[in-house]
N, C-alpha and C positions, 0 to 999 in steps of 0.2 A: 164506799171507797174500795178500790180493788186491793187484792192481797198479792203478795209475792212469796215465794218459797225460800226458806233457809234450811240449814241442817237441823234446826230445832222446830221445824214446822212452819206454817204460814204466819207472816207478820204483815202488819199494816204498811202499805206503800204510801209514798208521799201523795198529797191530794193533787188532783188534776182538774183542768178546765177544758172544755171542748174547743176545738179550733174555730168552729163556727162563731162562737162568741167573740173571739179576737177580731175576726174578719169583719163581722157586722158592726162591731163597736168602732173600728177604725174607719170603715166606710161612712158611718154616721158622723164621725168627727170631721172628715173631709167635707161632707155635705153641708154641715152647719157652720164650719169655721174656715174652710178653704184649704187648698193644697199646701200653701206655705206653712200653716199650723200643723197639718198632717205630717209633712216632711220633717219639721222641727221635732215633733213628738217622737217619730221613729228614730231620728238621730240621737235623741236623749236616752233611748232604751239600752239596756245592757247588750253587749256585743252579740251574745248567742241569740237573743230574741230579735235584735236588729237584723241579723243575717237571715234568720228563718223567715222573717217577713219580706225582706228585700229580694230574696232569691226563691220565693215561692215554696219553701220547705214546710211551711205551716199550712196544713190542709184543713178544710172544714170538718171532716169526719174524724180527724185525729184528736188525741188527748195529750195535753201539754202541762208542764208544772204550773200549779196555781201561783207559784211565786212569779211566773212570767206575767200572769194577769195582774197581779199586784204591781209589778214593775211598770206595766203598760199604763195603768191608771195614775201612778205617781209621776210618770214622765209627762203625761198629758196635763196634769195639774201644774207641774213645774214650768213647762214651756208656755202654757197659756196664761199663767198667773191669775187664774179665775177661781181658784179654790174649789169647793164642793159643787159650785154651780155648774161647771162644765161637765162634771161626772153625771149630775142629775139630768141635764139636757141631753147628753150623748146617750145615756142608758135608755132614756125614753125613746129617742129616735131609733136606736138600734133595735129595741123590741118591736117597734112599729114596722121596721123593715123586715124583721124575721117573720112576723105574723102576716104580712102582706103576701107571703108565698102560700104554702100548702094549707095553712090554717084559716085563710081569709074567710071562706064560706061559713066556718063554724061560728064566727062572731055575729053573723046575721041571724042566727037562730037561738043563741044562748043569752040569757040575762047576765049581768055582772055577777050576781050571786051564784048562778049555776056554773059560770065559767071559772070563778075563783076556787071552786072546789077541785079543779083540775091542776092547781098549782104544783102539787108534788111531782106530777109527771113533767111539767115544764121545767121545774128546777133541776131534776135529775138529768135532763137533756143538756144541761150546761155545766154541771159539776158532778164529780164522783165522790164528793165528801159531804157528809151531813144529810139532813132531811128536813123537809118542811111539812107542817101540819096546819090545816085550816081547823082551828079549834071551835070557832063559832061563826056562823054566817046567817044573816037575815037581810031583809030589804034595807039597803043603804049602809050596811055595816059588816065588816068581817074582822076577825081576830086571828092572826097568823103567827106561828112560832117556828123558828128554825133551831135545830139542835145538832151538835156534833160537827159543826162546820170548821174542821181543822184547817188552819192556814188562812182563814179570812182575816183581812185587815179592814180598817174603818172605811176606806174608799170602796172596797168590795161590797160591804154592807149597803152603802149608799146606792151603788149601781143596782143591786138586787131589789132594794125597796122601790126605786123609781121605775125600774122595768115593770115591777108589779103594778105600780100606779098606771102605767100605760096600758097594761092588760085590761084593767077595769075601764079605762077611757074608751078603748077600742070596742068594748062590749056595750057601750052606751052610757056609762056612768059620767056624771058631771059634778063640778064643784067638789073634787076629791081632796080630802085632807088626810094626811097620815101622821100618826104619832108613835114615836118609838117608846115603848113601855119599859123595856130593860134590854141590857146587852148592847151589841153592835159597836163595842169599843175596839181599840186596836188589837187586843189580845183575846177578845171574846169569841167563843165557839158557838154561842147561842144568842138569840134575840127574839123579841116579840114586838109586833107592830099591829096597831089598830088602823084600819082604813074606814073613813066615813065618806059617803057620797050621796048625791041626790039624783 
């Protein structure tokens, strides 16, 4: 997480999410549920976020309050009335869209096991809070832990976990199952997940 200066020295700033994540997530929502759902979700978002999206003030390379990301996810769940399912589906599609760009060729050469060892780099390209560690990885299995994820809410965790599932799928994993071992609650800054695949 970035630091800001005060008269008493550096202090921790509020957590932020990358603009690219907002844009890709909303593009995925429109693709899988249509423009009407997309427009309803934008309308349900807090005024500041709504205006940033509608007037092009939110740019892919910028960093924005993580609270905006949480608000986006909550607005999508509220307007679709689909619960966690819509977050899972959209997170997967959003990650697929991101990877189809610059990283597409990488997935042709890496196994799921090799690829998932790169998750810390992927995670830090979307969030400036917390870190992720691949604690164990072998053929068909990986154990991943996130710590210090200040500001994460339950839907944020779901989006992260299922984006990770899509990473494995794009690298050739099939029959993926994920199990939350601990954390990932509404006020948790940590979590551990096990992924199994064939």
